[in-house]
C-alpha positions as CSV (number, residue, x, y, z in Angstrom):
1,M,-34.2,18.3,-10.4
2,S,-30.4,18.0,-9.7
3,R,-29.0,17.7,-6.2
4,N,-27.5,21.2,-6.5
5,Q,-30.9,22.6,-7.3
6,D,-32.3,20.8,-4.4
7,L,-29.7,22.4,-2.1
8,S,-30.3,25.8,-3.6
9,T,-34.0,25.5,-2.9
10,L,-33.3,24.6,0.7
11,L,-31.0,27.6,1.1
12,R,-33.4,30.0,-0.6
13,A,-36.1,28.7,1.8
14,R,-33.8,29.6,4.7
15,T,-33.9,26.1,6.2
16,P,-32.6,26.6,9.7
17,L,-30.6,23.4,10.2
18,L,-29.1,21.0,7.6
19,L,-27.2,17.8,8.4
20,V,-24.7,16.6,5.8
21,D,-23.3,13.1,6.8
22,S,-20.0,13.1,4.8
23,A,-16.3,12.9,5.5
24,D,-15.5,14.6,2.2
25,E,-15.3,18.2,3.5
26,N,-13.8,19.6,0.3
27,G,-16.6,18.1,-1.8
28,V,-19.2,19.5,0.6
29,I,-17.7,23.0,0.5
30,E,-17.6,22.9,-3.3
31,G,-21.2,21.8,-3.5
32,F,-22.3,24.6,-1.3
33,R,-20.2,27.1,-3.3
34,H,-22.3,26.2,-6.4
35,A,-25.5,26.4,-4.5
36,I,-24.6,29.7,-2.8
37,A,-24.0,31.3,-6.2
38,Q,-27.7,30.9,-7.0
39,C,-29.0,32.4,-3.7
40,L,-26.4,35.0,-3.0
41,R,-26.0,34.7,0.8
42,P,-22.8,35.1,2.9
43,F,-21.0,31.7,3.2
44,W,-19.0,30.9,6.3
45,R,-17.0,27.9,7.5
46,W,-16.3,27.1,11.2
47,S,-13.6,24.8,12.6
48,I,-12.0,24.6,16.0
49,T,-8.7,25.5,14.4
50,G,-9.7,28.4,12.2
51,G,-12.8,29.8,13.8
52,L,-15.3,31.4,11.5
53,E,-13.9,32.1,8.0
54,R,-15.8,33.8,5.1
55,L,-15.6,31.6,1.9
56,D,-17.5,33.6,-0.6
57,L,-15.2,36.6,-0.6
58,D,-11.5,37.0,-0.9
59,L,-10.5,38.6,2.4
60,D,-7.1,39.8,3.3
61,D,-5.6,39.3,6.7
62,D,-7.3,42.4,8.0
63,G,-10.8,41.4,6.7
64,D,-13.5,40.7,9.3
65,E,-11.2,39.9,12.2
66,S,-14.1,40.0,14.7
67,M,-15.4,36.8,13.2
68,R,-12.1,35.0,13.0
69,E,-11.0,35.6,16.6
70,A,-13.4,33.2,18.2
71,P,-12.6,29.5,17.4
72,D,-14.4,28.5,20.6
73,A,-17.7,26.8,19.7
74,S,-20.0,28.8,22.1
75,M,-18.3,32.1,21.3
76,S,-18.6,31.5,17.6
77,L,-22.3,30.7,17.9
78,Q,-22.8,33.9,19.9
79,A,-21.0,35.8,17.0
80,I,-23.3,34.1,14.5
81,K,-26.4,35.0,16.5
82,R,-25.3,38.7,16.7
83,T,-24.8,38.9,12.9
84,P,-27.7,40.8,11.4
85,V,-27.3,39.5,7.8
86,A,-28.6,36.0,7.3
87,G,-25.8,33.6,6.2
88,V,-25.0,30.0,5.6
89,Y,-22.6,28.5,8.2
90,L,-20.8,25.1,7.7
91,L,-19.9,23.8,11.2
92,L,-17.2,21.1,10.8
93,D,-16.6,18.4,13.3
94,F,-19.2,20.0,15.6
95,Q,-20.7,16.9,17.2
96,P,-18.4,16.8,20.3
97,Y,-19.8,20.2,21.3
98,L,-23.4,19.2,21.1
99,R,-23.1,17.6,24.6
100,Y,-22.5,21.0,26.3
101,P,-25.6,22.7,27.5
102,M,-24.5,26.2,26.6
103,T,-23.6,25.2,23.0
104,L,-26.8,23.3,22.6
105,R,-28.9,26.2,23.9
106,L,-27.2,28.6,21.5
107,L,-27.8,26.3,18.6
108,R,-31.5,26.0,19.4
109,E,-31.9,29.7,19.7
110,I,-30.3,30.3,16.3
111,V,-32.4,27.5,14.7
112,Q,-35.6,28.9,16.3
113,R,-34.6,32.4,15.2
114,Q,-34.8,33.8,18.8
115,E,-33.3,37.3,18.5
116,S,-31.4,36.0,15.4
117,A,-31.4,36.5,11.7
118,E,-32.6,33.6,9.5
119,H,-29.3,31.9,9.4
120,T,-28.8,28.3,8.0
121,L,-26.5,26.2,10.1
122,V,-25.0,23.1,8.4
123,L,-23.5,20.3,10.5
124,V,-20.9,18.4,8.5
125,G,-19.3,15.2,9.5
126,A,-19.4,11.4,9.4
127,G,-21.9,9.6,11.5
128,I,-23.4,12.6,13.3
129,E,-26.0,11.8,15.9
130,L,-28.2,14.7,16.9
131,P,-29.9,15.2,20.3
132,G,-33.7,14.7,20.1
133,E,-34.5,18.4,20.3
134,L,-32.3,19.2,17.3
135,A,-33.2,16.0,15.3
136,A,-36.8,17.1,15.1
137,V,-35.9,20.3,13.2
138,A,-32.9,19.1,11.2
139,T,-33.1,18.4,7.5
140,R,-30.7,15.8,6.2
141,F,-29.1,16.4,2.8
142,E,-27.0,14.0,0.8
143,F,-24.9,15.1,-2.2
144,A,-25.3,13.1,-5.3
145,L,-22.3,10.7,-6.0
146,P,-20.4,11.1,-9.2
147,D,-21.8,9.4,-12.3
148,K,-19.9,7.2,-14.8
149,E,-19.0,10.2,-17.0
150,A,-17.4,12.1,-14.0
151,L,-15.6,8.9,-12.9
152,A,-14.3,8.2,-16.4
153,A,-13.0,11.8,-16.6
154,M,-11.3,11.4,-13.3
155,L,-9.6,8.1,-14.5
156,R,-8.3,9.9,-17.5
157,E,-6.9,12.7,-15.3
158,E,-5.1,10.2,-13.1
159,A,-3.6,8.5,-16.2
160,F,-2.4,11.9,-17.4
161,R,-0.9,12.7,-14.0
162,Y,1.0,9.4,-14.0
163,S,2.3,10.1,-17.5
164,R,3.4,13.6,-16.3
165,D,5.1,12.2,-13.2
166,H,7.0,9.5,-15.1
167,G,8.6,11.5,-17.9
168,G,5.8,11.1,-20.5
169,R,5.4,7.3,-20.1
170,R,1.9,6.5,-21.2
171,V,-0.4,4.3,-19.1
172,E,-1.2,1.0,-20.7
173,V,-5.0,0.9,-20.9
174,D,-7.3,-2.1,-21.6
175,A,-10.4,-0.3,-22.8
176,E,-12.8,-3.0,-21.5
177,A,-11.0,-3.1,-18.1
178,A,-11.2,0.7,-17.9
179,R,-15.0,0.6,-18.4
180,A,-15.3,-2.1,-15.8
181,I,-13.3,-0.1,-13.3
182,V,-15.5,3.0,-13.9
183,R,-18.6,0.8,-13.4
184,N,-17.2,-0.6,-10.2
185,L,-16.2,2.9,-8.8
186,V,-19.9,4.0,-8.9
187,G,-21.1,4.5,-5.4
188,L,-17.9,6.2,-4.1
189,A,-17.3,9.9,-3.4
190,L,-15.0,11.4,-6.1
191,E,-12.0,11.7,-3.8
192,D,-12.3,8.1,-2.5
193,A,-12.6,6.9,-6.1
194,R,-9.6,9.0,-7.1
195,R,-7.4,7.5,-4.4
196,I,-8.3,4.0,-5.5
197,A,-7.8,4.8,-9.2
198,R,-4.4,6.4,-8.4
199,K,-3.2,3.4,-6.5
200,L,-4.3,1.0,-9.3
201,I,-2.5,3.1,-11.9
202,Y,0.7,3.8,-9.9
203,D,1.1,0.1,-8.9
204,D,2.1,-1.0,-12.4
205,G,1.5,1.9,-14.8
206,A,-1.4,0.0,-16.4
207,I,-5.2,-0.3,-16.3
208,T,-6.1,-4.0,-16.8
209,A,-8.6,-6.6,-15.7
210,A,-6.1,-7.7,-13.0
211,D,-6.9,-4.5,-11.1
212,L,-10.6,-5.4,-10.5
213,P,-10.1,-7.7,-7.5
214,E,-8.0,-5.0,-5.7
215,L,-10.6,-2.4,-6.6
216,A,-13.4,-4.5,-5.1
217,R,-11.5,-5.0,-1.9
218,A,-10.7,-1.3,-1.5
219,K,-14.2,-0.3,-2.2
220,H,-15.6,-2.8,0.3
221,A,-13.2,-1.5,3.0
222,L,-14.4,2.0,2.4
223,L,-18.1,1.3,2.3
224,D,-18.6,-1.4,5.0
225,R,-16.9,0.2,8.0
226,N,-19.4,-1.5,10.4
227,G,-18.4,-5.0,9.2
228,L,-21.9,-6.1,8.4
229,L,-21.0,-7.5,5.0
230,H,-18.3,-10.1,4.5
231,F,-16.2,-9.7,1.3
232,E,-15.5,-13.0,-0.4
233,Y,-12.0,-12.5,-1.9
234,E,-12.1,-15.7,-4.0
235,T,-15.1,-16.2,-6.2
236,A,-15.3,-19.5,-8.0
237,Q,-15.7,-19.8,-11.7
238,F,-18.5,-22.0,-13.2
239,A,-15.8,-24.1,-14.8
240,N,-14.9,-25.3,-11.3
241,V,-18.4,-26.3,-10.5
242,G,-19.5,-29.8,-11.5
243,G,-23.0,-30.1,-13.0
244,L,-25.5,-27.2,-12.6
245,A,-25.9,-26.9,-16.4
246,R,-29.2,-25.1,-16.3
247,L,-28.1,-22.6,-13.7
248,K,-24.9,-21.9,-15.7
249,Q,-26.9,-21.3,-18.8
250,W,-29.4,-19.1,-16.9
251,I,-26.6,-16.9,-15.6
252,A,-24.8,-16.7,-18.9
253,Q,-27.9,-15.5,-20.6
254,R,-28.4,-12.7,-18.1
255,R,-24.9,-11.4,-17.7
256,A,-25.1,-8.6,-20.2
257,A,-28.4,-7.3,-18.9
258,F,-27.2,-7.3,-15.3
259,L,-24.1,-5.4,-16.2
260,G,-26.1,-2.8,-18.2
261,E,-24.6,-3.6,-21.6
262,K,-26.5,-2.6,-24.7
263,Q,-28.9,-5.2,-26.0
264,T,-31.0,-5.5,-29.2
265,V,-34.0,-6.1,-27.0
266,R,-34.9,-4.1,-23.9
267,L,-34.4,-6.4,-20.9
268,D,-35.2,-6.0,-17.3
269,P,-32.0,-6.7,-15.2
270,P,-32.1,-9.9,-13.2
271,K,-32.7,-9.6,-9.5
272,G,-31.8,-12.9,-7.9
273,V,-32.3,-16.6,-7.4
274,L,-33.2,-18.9,-4.6
275,L,-31.1,-22.1,-4.4
276,L,-32.7,-24.9,-2.5
277,G,-31.2,-28.4,-2.2
278,V,-29.5,-31.2,-0.3
279,Q,-26.7,-30.2,2.0
280,G,-23.3,-30.4,0.5
281,C,-24.4,-30.4,-3.1
282,G,-22.8,-27.1,-4.1
283,K,-25.3,-24.3,-3.3
284,S,-22.6,-22.2,-1.6
285,L,-20.2,-22.9,-4.4
286,A,-22.9,-22.0,-6.9
287,A,-23.4,-18.7,-5.1
288,K,-19.7,-17.9,-5.4
289,A,-19.6,-19.0,-9.0
290,T,-22.5,-16.7,-9.8
291,A,-20.4,-13.7,-8.9
292,G,-17.6,-15.1,-11.0
293,G,-20.0,-15.7,-13.9
294,F,-21.2,-12.0,-13.7
295,G,-17.6,-10.8,-13.2
296,V,-18.6,-8.8,-10.1
297,P,-17.6,-8.8,-6.4
298,L,-19.4,-11.2,-3.9
299,V,-20.4,-10.0,-0.5
300,R,-22.1,-12.3,2.1
301,L,-24.7,-11.0,4.5
302,D,-24.4,-12.9,7.8
303,F,-27.6,-12.3,9.8
304,G,-25.8,-13.4,13.0
305,T,-23.9,-10.1,12.9
306,L,-27.1,-8.1,12.4
307,Y,-29.2,-9.2,15.4
308,N,-28.9,-6.9,18.4
309,K,-30.6,-7.1,21.8
310,Y,-31.6,-3.4,21.7
311,H,-34.9,-2.5,20.1
312,G,-34.6,-1.3,16.6
313,E,-30.9,-2.0,16.2
314,T,-31.3,-5.1,14.2
315,E,-33.5,-3.4,11.6
316,R,-31.1,-0.5,11.5
317,N,-28.2,-2.9,10.9
318,L,-30.0,-4.5,8.0
319,R,-30.7,-1.1,6.4
320,E,-27.1,-0.2,6.7
321,A,-25.9,-3.6,5.3
322,L,-28.3,-3.4,2.3
323,R,-27.3,0.3,1.6
324,S,-23.6,-0.8,1.6
325,A,-24.5,-3.5,-0.8
326,E,-26.1,-1.0,-3.1
327,L,-23.1,1.3,-2.9
328,L,-20.9,-1.7,-3.8
329,A,-23.0,-2.4,-6.9
330,P,-22.7,-4.1,-9.3
331,C,-22.3,-7.0,-7.0
332,V,-23.8,-10.3,-5.9
333,L,-25.2,-10.4,-2.4
334,W,-25.2,-13.9,-0.9
335,I,-27.5,-14.8,2.1
336,D,-26.6,-18.3,3.2
337,E,-29.2,-20.5,5.0
338,I,-31.7,-17.8,4.7
339,E,-34.4,-19.9,6.5
340,K,-32.5,-19.6,9.8
341,A,-32.3,-15.8,9.5
342,L,-36.0,-15.3,8.7
343,S,-37.8,-17.9,10.6
344,T,-40.8,-16.2,12.2
345,S,-41.8,-19.1,14.5
346,G,-39.8,-18.1,17.5
347,D,-40.7,-15.5,20.2
348,D,-38.3,-12.6,19.5
349,G,-40.6,-9.7,20.0
350,G,-41.5,-9.4,16.3
351,V,-37.9,-8.7,15.2
352,S,-37.8,-11.5,12.6
353,R,-41.1,-10.4,11.2
354,R,-39.9,-6.8,10.8
355,V,-36.6,-7.9,9.3
356,L,-38.5,-10.0,6.8
357,G,-40.8,-7.1,5.9
358,Y,-37.9,-4.8,5.3
359,L,-36.0,-7.3,3.2
360,L,-39.1,-8.0,1.0
361,T,-39.6,-4.3,0.5
362,W,-36.0,-3.9,-0.5
363,M,-36.1,-6.8,-2.9
364,A,-39.1,-5.3,-4.6
365,E,-38.0,-1.7,-4.8
366,R,-34.2,-1.7,-5.2
367,K,-32.8,0.0,-8.3
368,A,-29.1,-0.7,-7.9
369,P,-27.6,-3.8,-9.7
370,V,-27.4,-6.0,-6.6
371,F,-28.1,-9.6,-7.6
372,L,-29.4,-11.6,-4.6
373,V,-28.5,-15.3,-4.2
374,A,-30.2,-16.9,-1.2
375,T,-29.4,-20.5,-0.3
376,A,-31.6,-22.7,1.9
377,N,-31.7,-26.3,3.2
378,E,-34.9,-26.4,5.2
379,V,-37.6,-25.3,2.7
380,H,-40.4,-25.8,5.1
381,Q,-38.9,-23.1,7.4
382,L,-39.0,-20.5,4.7
383,P,-41.8,-17.8,5.1
384,A,-44.5,-18.1,2.4
385,E,-44.0,-14.5,1.6
386,L,-40.5,-15.2,0.4
387,L,-41.5,-18.0,-1.9
388,R,-44.2,-16.4,-3.9
389,K,-43.5,-15.7,-7.5
390,G,-41.7,-12.4,-8.2
391,R,-39.6,-12.3,-5.1
392,F,-36.8,-14.2,-7.0
393,D,-36.4,-14.5,-10.7
394,E,-36.2,-18.3,-10.3
395,T,-36.0,-21.0,-7.7
396,F,-33.4,-23.7,-8.5
397,F,-33.1,-27.1,-6.8
398,V,-29.6,-28.4,-6.4
399,D,-30.0,-32.2,-6.2
400,L,-27.6,-35.0,-5.5
401,P,-25.3,-35.3,-8.5
402,D,-26.1,-37.8,-11.2
403,A,-23.4,-40.2,-12.6
404,P,-22.0,-37.8,-15.2
405,T,-21.8,-35.0,-12.7
406,R,-20.1,-37.3,-10.2
407,V,-17.5,-38.0,-12.9
408,D,-16.9,-34.3,-13.3
409,V,-16.7,-33.7,-9.5
410,F,-14.1,-36.5,-9.1
411,R,-12.1,-35.0,-12.0
412,L,-12.2,-31.5,-10.5
413,H,-11.1,-32.6,-7.0
414,L,-8.3,-34.9,-8.3
415,A,-7.0,-32.1,-10.6
416,Q,-7.1,-29.5,-7.8
417,R,-4.7,-31.8,-5.8
418,S,-2.3,-32.2,-8.7
419,L,-3.5,-35.8,-9.5
420,D,-4.0,-36.9,-13.0
421,P,-7.7,-37.8,-13.5
422,A,-6.8,-39.9,-16.5
423,A,-5.0,-42.3,-14.1
424,F,-8.2,-43.3,-12.5
425,D,-11.4,-45.1,-13.6
426,L,-13.8,-42.2,-13.0
427,D,-16.8,-44.1,-14.2
428,A,-16.2,-46.8,-11.6
429,L,-15.7,-44.2,-8.9
430,A,-19.0,-42.5,-10.0
431,A,-20.8,-45.8,-9.8
432,A,-19.4,-46.5,-6.3
433,S,-20.5,-43.0,-5.0
434,D,-24.2,-43.2,-6.0
435,G,-26.1,-41.0,-3.6
436,Y,-23.1,-39.0,-2.5
437,S,-23.0,-35.2,-2.5
438,G,-20.2,-33.1,-4.0
439,A,-18.9,-32.3,-0.6
440,E,-18.8,-36.0,0.3
441,I,-17.0,-36.9,-2.9
442,E,-14.4,-34.3,-2.0
443,Q,-13.9,-35.9,1.4
444,I,-13.4,-39.3,-0.3
445,V,-10.5,-37.8,-2.3
446,V,-9.1,-36.2,0.9
447,A,-9.4,-39.4,2.9
448,A,-7.7,-41.4,0.1
449,L,-4.8,-39.0,0.1
450,Y,-4.4,-39.5,3.8
451,A,-4.4,-43.3,3.3
452,A,-1.7,-42.9,0.6
453,A,0.4,-40.7,2.8
454,A,0.2,-43.3,5.6
455,A,1.3,-46.0,3.2
456,K,4.2,-43.8,2.0
457,Q,2.8,-43.6,-1.5
458,D,3.1,-40.6,-3.8
459,A,-0.6,-40.8,-4.8
460,P,-3.7,-42.7,-3.8
461,T,-4.7,-45.7,-5.9
462,Q,-8.1,-46.6,-7.5
463,A,-8.5,-49.3,-4.8
464,Q,-8.0,-46.7,-2.0
465,L,-10.6,-44.4,-3.5
466,L,-13.1,-47.2,-3.8
467,A,-12.4,-48.3,-0.3
468,E,-13.2,-44.8,1.0
469,C,-16.4,-44.8,-1.0
470,A,-17.4,-48.1,0.6
471,A,-16.5,-46.8,4.1
472,T,-18.5,-43.6,3.8
473,R,-22.2,-43.3,4.8
474,P,-23.6,-40.3,2.9
475,L,-26.3,-38.0,4.1
476,S,-28.7,-39.5,1.7
477,V,-28.4,-42.7,3.8
478,L,-28.1,-41.2,7.2
479,M,-31.1,-39.0,6.7
480,A,-32.9,-40.8,3.9
481,E,-36.4,-39.8,4.9
482,K,-35.6,-36.1,5.1
483,V,-33.6,-36.0,1.9
484,A,-36.4,-38.0,0.1
485,G,-39.0,-35.6,1.4
486,L,-37.0,-32.5,0.2
487,R,-36.5,-34.0,-3.2
488,A,-40.2,-34.9,-3.5
489,W,-41.3,-31.4,-2.5
490,A,-38.9,-29.8,-5.1
491,R,-40.2,-32.0,-7.9
492,G,-42.6,-29.9,-9.9
493,R,-42.1,-26.8,-7.7
494,T,-38.6,-25.7,-8.7
495,V,-36.3,-25.8,-11.7
496,P,-33.5,-28.4,-11.6
497,A,-30.1,-26.7,-11.4
498,G,-28.4,-29.6,-13.2
């Protein structure tokens, strides 16, 4: 059953109170126009500036003045209550008036049909909070968002508009980029999607892959108004990640299925991976590179922003954050150091346990293409429920880099700092950095650059890099027992990422 049919059913059933949480008033009005056509009831709109206005008839200035002369909320409700013919009334921006006893009383009497016809009142606005006595009788309704076909048609309309406004100049269209833009606009109301598409087209008169990062930023700004998700503007490419050959291959094999591209074999879309490993070995970089590998936005869920001292607020924040992630889909959702967020050993009144339960339910039941990447350092703090097979598609272990990987890491960090890797003996550097993580190798390069600057040199020497290797005590030495225990646990339980 379509959403319009659902709405028509509610109107035919004379539902007393509907709540539509939306800022798109024009879209809501059009949706009700279509539904009203099937149930043939008078259709009215109320606003503080215009009072009550009939929308299903073309009235001239003399038509039904008795209903238009009362913009005051209480007077308008009294007029509705006196009207003998049951109608549908959209009340726009009505929430501020719900705190007045007279207005609230009139609303309740109309809803309870006390000396009133079987009217349907519809509260329309963003973030409406109802008093308890109304919340118990209200029915929430959510209009379906436009599908890919509707968004593609809108994109063509905006390209035509641009051509018309610029003397017939055609918009340069990259067909693959246009399909990606439509795919990434899914989850937005039509008018929000139109504003973004119009900006992308009017910026340069073209639709190209270069528009995708700006689209992702604009979409995130629209959907995550509470700031519960952090948008990662720069996602790494796997080419900039040393090692992790198995993880790279795994992502590449699943890219088409995740993006919904046609396959010769029917494949279930991938859901997510858990990255365990030694600190500093590239788990966070791998999470960022996963988004780059899929070619989708990356958003990070920081559980520190979710927790709230008030009962139930933490769980509500998590629901809103996950819903925002679904609306941003397709995307990669990154939860860093998940063991700290979901540890159930502390005394927090059961909040962590409820948060874990909701997250596990969402992981199992979500339909939107949201790929979850969770990273963890302390595997023993992870709840057993999270580790069982089926929660994640795979659990990868990011180990200390071996010698060939260390060569790659040195090459990458030298090149990123405009140094020629060919000018150094990378094999000797790799041998001198045995047991070092990728982050520690990066700091060796940084420290050697400081040494070169202090010596008034243009670039560090091989000797300075080797000296920094010798002066550094890696984590694998400082916490040898802990690192060895983690590596031993992962052996046979996880898939090596490298």
